N, C-alpha and C positions, 0 to 999 in steps of 0.2 A: 567574376567577383571583384568589385571595385576596392581599390586600396582606400583605407579611412585612417588618417593619422590618430595616433593615441592623443586623448586629451589630457595626458598628463605631461605633455612635452614642455610646457611654460605658460605662465599667465597670458602673455601677449600673443604667443603662437596659439595657445588655446583657444582665445578669443577669435582670432583670425581663421583658424582652420576649422573649428568645431561649431561655429555659429553660422547659420545661413546668411548669405550676402543679399541684401536687398537691392533691387536695381532701381537706379535713379531715373525718375521720369524726365526730368529736365535738368539741363546744366547751363549755368550762366558763367561765363569766363570772367577772369579778372582782368579789366582792360585799363586798370589804374595806369596813368602814363609815368612810370619810373624813367630815370634817367638812361638807364640801360635799355629799356625798351624804345625811348624816343631816339636813341642813337641808332639802334639796329633798325628801325623804322627809316631813318634818314639815310642811312647807306643803302638798304633795299630799294626805297623809292627812287633814289638818284640812279642807281644803277639801272633800274627799270626804264628811267628817263633816257640815259644813254643808249640802251638797248633800242627804245622806239625810235630815237633819231637815226640810228643806224639802219634800222628797217627803212624808215622813210627816205634815206638818201639812197640806199640800193633800189628801191621802188622808183624813186624820180629819175636815177640813172638809166633805168630800163625804159623809161618814157613810154609806158604802155598805152595807147590810144583808147582800147576798148576799156571802159570803166568795170565791166564785169570781170575781165581778165585781170584788170589791175586789183580789184577788191581779192580775187583768188590769190594772187600772189602775196597781198599784204596781210591777210587774215589766215590763210591756210598755209601756203609754202614757208612763209617766214614768220609762222606762228612760233612763240616760245617753246611750244611743246615738240615741235618738230626740228627746228633749227636753234640751236642754243647760242648764248651770247658770244663763246669764243669763236664759233664758225662764222657769225656775222663780223666779228672783228678781222677775221682772216680775209674775209670777201672785200671788207672795206678797205683793208691796207692793200691789196691788190687793186682795187679801183683807184685808190689814192695815188698809187705808183704810177699807173699807166695814164692817169689824167692830170698829173701834177697839181693835185689839190694841196692845201696847206697840211703840212706834216704833223702827224701827231705821234709821239714817242710811243712804241709798243709797251714800254715800260709802264707808261700811266695806264695803259689798258690793263696790264697784268695787276698793278695796285689795286684798281677798282674791282677786278673780277676776283682776285684773291682776298680782299677784305669783305667783300659781299659774303663770299662763301665762309669765312671765319666768323663774321656777326651772325649770319644766318644759321650756321650749323654748330656753333661752339656751345656746349653746355656747361663747362667749367667757368664758374664766375667766383673763383676764389680770390679773396683779397690779401695782397701781400703788403706787409709792412715793414718800412726801414726805419729803425730806431737808432740814433746815433747818441753815443755817451762820451761826455767829455772827460778830461783826466781827474775832474772833481767828482765824478759819479753822477752828474746831471744829465738827463736824458730827456729826448723829444723825438717826436715823429718827425722824420726827415722827408718821407714820402709814402704814399699808399697807392696803389694800382691793382689793377686785373690784367692778368696776361690772356690774350688769346692765341689759339694755336691753329696752325694749318700746316699742310704737307705740301711743300714746293714740288714743282714740275720734276725736280730730280730726285723726289721721294725722301727729302729730308725733312724732320719736323722743325718749324719755324716757331719761336715764341716772342711776342712783341706785346708791349704795353698796349692796353685797349686805346688810350687816350693818344698814343703815338701813331696808331693804326687809323684812328679816326681822323687826325691831322694830315697824314699823308693821303689818305683817302679823298679827304675835302681838296687837298690841292691838285690832285690829279683829276678830280672831277671837275673842278673850275677850268683847267687848261683843256682838257677833252671837250667839254661842254661848249666853250667858246669856239673852238676849231670846228667841231660838227655844226653849230649854229652859221658860222662863216660859210661852210659848203652847202647848207641847205638854202641859205640867201641865194647863192651863185646859181642854184637850180631853179628857184623861185623866179629868178630874173631873166632865166634862159628862154 
């Protein structure tokens, strides 16, 4: 025997539980370009760009002559579903050390990866308002911001203002991207 809730639970509950749910035949997502969505897309797309460049550097380093094997390494072995960004960063850092390539601070890679994860997976978008009041009782909005949260490698919860995280990400991205481009140019001229 199936359990059926009492329809006297409450008006909203009553409507939700006691009336049959009609199945939607089609769904159209809301793709309106809000500021949050554009910032998130910026972070995710730039991180994907860094990951693609790391993949291309690793493949160029291997200098595989057989195009079929190169395609296998590029599209299968180094596919994001098999080898994640963190593993590609570690492989790159090793190659950078043994080949004396331009150095990239591992901190910059951490900022990129942590910010990407925070933007992509953070579902809390609560606005925080800072209101200042002077001695005469006059008040004004001093700051407004959204925190994004992430868990650090040491297991601690980190909260940072979204705007600050975006700024730090952009600086790290610019630095890493420039160095990766330099290394790709070295390999294309080799």
